[in-house]
N, C-alpha and C positions, 0 to 999 in steps of 0.2 A: 785119257792121259796114261802114257806109258813110263814108269818109274824103273829105273835098271840101277845096279850096284858092283863092284867088282873087288876082285882079291887079287893079293900077289903072292907068290910061293916063293920060299926061300929056304937055305939051309943054315942053321944056329950053330956054332961055332963054342958058343958060350960054355964054360967047364959046367955038368951038371944038369945041362939043359939040352933036350934034344929037338929033332925038326918035326916031330910029332904035333906039335899045336900049329904048324903055320897053315892048315888048312882051315882052322877056326875063326880066322879073321877076315871080317867083310871090311873092304875099303870103299866106301859111298862117296861117287863123284856128283857134286851137285853144280846146277844151272840157273841162271836168270830167266827173265821172259824173252831175253833175245836169243836165248841157246847157248850163251857166254859161260864158259865155266868159271865158277866163281871160287871153289875151294872143294877141301875134302873133309868128309868126318869118317867115322868108324862104327865098329861094333864086333860082336863075337855072337858066334852060332850056339845056341842053347838048344836047339832041337832040330829035327831033319828039315826045316823049312822055318826056320822063325829066328831071327837076329836082336842080340838086346844091345841097346844103344841109350843116349843119353837123352834128354827132354827136349832140348833145343835143335836137333839133328835138322830139322826143316825150318828153322828160323831164318828168313829173308829166302826161302829155297822156291823155285816154282816145278823145278824137274830135276829128278834122281837117277843115275845111270849105274847098274852094277854089271859086272862083268867076271865069270869064273873059267879060266883057261881060255880064253876066247871066245867063250858064249854067254850070249847074254840072258837075262833073267829078270823079269819084272818084280817089284814090290808092290803087292796086291794093295798093304795101307798098313795103318797104325791098327795093331788087334787087342792090347793090353798096356797097362802101364803101372808103375809105383808111384805113387804121386808124391809120398815122403821124401823116397831117394831121387825124385827126378830119373825115372828110367822109363824106356818104352818099350817095347816087343813089338818086331816089325815082322807081319807076313810075306814071305817070300813067293814069288811063282816060280816052283820049283823045291823037288824033293831029294832026300839022299845026302844031305849034308853033316860032316862030322859033328856031334853034339860035345860043349865043353863041360868040363865037369866044375865045381863051383869048391871052395875051398870051405873047410867048418870052423877055423878060425884065424883072428887077424892078431899081430902081437907087434908092438914095437922092437926096433931093431932086426925085424924080419928082412931078408934080403929078398927082393922079388925083382921080376924080367918085365919090362914094357916092352912089348910087340910094337913093331915099326913095319910102314909097308913096303921097305926095302931094306936091304942090309941086315945086319945081327941084332939082336935085341940089347935094349938098353938095361945094365944094370942098376938098381937101386936098394935103397935101404928104409924103411919107414921109419921116420923120425917121429911121428904124431899119429894120432887116432881122436877124433872127436865124432862130429857127423859127416866128415869126409877125413880119407887117409892123405897125411902129406908124405911125400917120397923124395927123398934126396937123391938124385941121380947122378951117375958120373960120366957123362956126356949129353951135350945139346939133343933134347928130343923135338921132333917136328911138332908143330901145333895142329893138331889133328885130335881133335876130341872124340871120344869114344871109344879109343885104344885100349884094349884089355890089359889087365896088370895080374901076371902069374905070379905063383910062387915056385919054389925048385922042384915042386912035384908036379908042374903041369896044371894046377887048377887055376882058376879066375878067383881073385878074391877083391878084384875093384874094377872099374869103368873110369879113364881118365875124364875129368870134367874142364880144369881149366889149368893155368900154368903161372908162374909168377914170373913177370917180366926180370930180365936180367939176372936171374937166379937160376941156378939147378934144381929148382925145386917144381914138383908134380903133385895135384892135387886130384883124388880119386874118388868117386861113390864108392862104399863099400858094397860087395855083392858076396855073400854069403849062402852057404847050402840052406835049402828051406825057404828063401826069399819068395813073396808072393808078389802075385800081379791080379789088378785089377780088369775084367773083360771091359772094352772099351766098344765092341763091334767091331766092322772093319771100316775103319776111315781113313779116306783117302788124304794126300798133302794139304790139299785146301779144307778139308773137313777137319783134320786135326788141328789147324792153324786157326780156324774159326773157333773151334771149343776151348782151346787154348786163351783166345783173346776175349770171347764172352768170361770166363772164368776170372780172368786176370780184372777186367772190369766190375766184377761182382766181387773181388775180394778187397780187403783191408788198403793194401798199400796200392792198388788200383783205384779205388776212389779216392783216396788221397793225391794220387798224381792227377786225375781229372780234374779235380778240384785247384790245382795249381795251374792246370793248362787254362782252365776256363777263366782264372783270376789274370793270367798273363794275356789273355785274349779281350781282357776288360768285359767278361761277361760276368757281373758281379752279382746279379740277381740270382742268376743259376747256381752259381758257387756258392753263395746264402741258404739256398733251399736244401742242396749237398751237405753242407756245412751243419744245417740244423739236424737233420737225420744222424749224420754222423756223431754229434754230440746225444743224441737220444740213446745211442749204443755206448757211447763212452764219455759219459757224465764230467768225466773230469781229466778230458782231453785239452790240456792247456794250449798247445798250437791250435787245435780249431777255433778256441774261443778266440785266439789273438788274429786269425785269418777272418772269423767271422766279424770283428769289429772292423778290418780293414774293408771287408766288403759293404758293409752298411754305413761307415763312413764315405766309401765313394760314391754311395749313393746318396748322401747327405741324410740318410736316417739316423741322426745324433744320439736319438734317445736308445734305439735298438744297440748301436755302436756302444753307447756308456757300458749297458747292462754288461755284452761281451768284455769290454775291458775290465769292468768291475770283477766279474769272475776269474779272467785273467790274470789279474794283478793279487787277486787272494790265493791262487794257486803258484805263483812266481812273484811274490811280493819284494824282489829286488831289481826285478828287470827293468831297466831305465827306458827304455822305448815304450814298453807298455804302459809305464806313466805316463810318457810324454803323448803318446796317443789318447790315453784318459783324460788328460788335461785339454784335450782340442777337442774331444766328445763333450767334455762340459762344456765348454764355450759353444760350442754348436747347439746344446740346447738352452743356452741361456744363463747356466749357473757358473758365474764369476767367481765366486768363494771358493767354490770345489775347485774350479781350476787353479786358483792361487794356491789351494793347499799342495796340490800335484806340484806346482813350481817351487814351492817350499820344500818340499820331500827332494825333488832333484837337486837344489841348492845346497842342501845339507849333506849329500854324499861326498863332496869334495873331490872328484875327479874331472879330467878333462873331458872326457864325453858326457859326464852328468851336466857340466857345467854349459857344454854347447847346446844341449839340450833344453835346460833351464832356461838360458838367454832366449833361444827360440820361441820358447812359450811364452816369455814375458813380453815379448814384441807383440804376439797377437792379443794379451791380456790388456796391454795399454792401450791397444787398440779397439778392443773390445770387438772383434770381429772374428769369421770364422775364416779357417786356411783355405 
């Protein structure tokens, strides 16, 4: 598979900013399986044959194209990354590109310029610095991630990551002199996507999302197994105990559901739904007295929501049946 990218060169008329940086920008045209152009991403050259861009440049992408002054160059693949900052380095099938310089520091109130695929750069001001730089700009910026952010000395200090809807605010990944990257080997677009998918599935957030998906598909047994593993790693994870109770309750394993909900309500003693579900689990095990205690607890709260839960639980208690 051949992957290409393209640049647009233009003149900057902003005061204090010259046209020397226009040949540092890479505009990446991306395509789907049908060969339809589905958007643009961007990056900046940091060596004679490498482009720096953001982590998600190839999300949902099957092919990409690069063009420089009417000439096409292939993208050999992803060659390195900074996982913490969510940055990638792409190796380009071509050499001799001009290398960008990195800034040494960033500060609030600093004037910056965001490079665009065409027209003049957009002027902005840094209004906050945390894990991302928040930039207030004086004009609309096209929704192209990876656009480089320059200071007045034509040094890169960030890569645009996302935009705030209906606001002239842009968030950029800070990139300063001395930033390090870990070599990934040369990964194709598909190879990089597979690597990211595997890492996501093994991550904490990925594991939780998979559990939610399995529960949505009513695969409660598989979800319960994953929740038990999650709890071993996070023994005070209240959310995991609640979901585990749901899974066992759906499978009619009321003793296990009871144990999960007892742990959950010990961690979140005022949660109404937790006490209601615990009462249902008690009924499932045949412990009517324990179910009545949960009913009394809910009744004492006095809120409309608690009253609704208590009345519903009472209906099951009076029938002495499992819901």
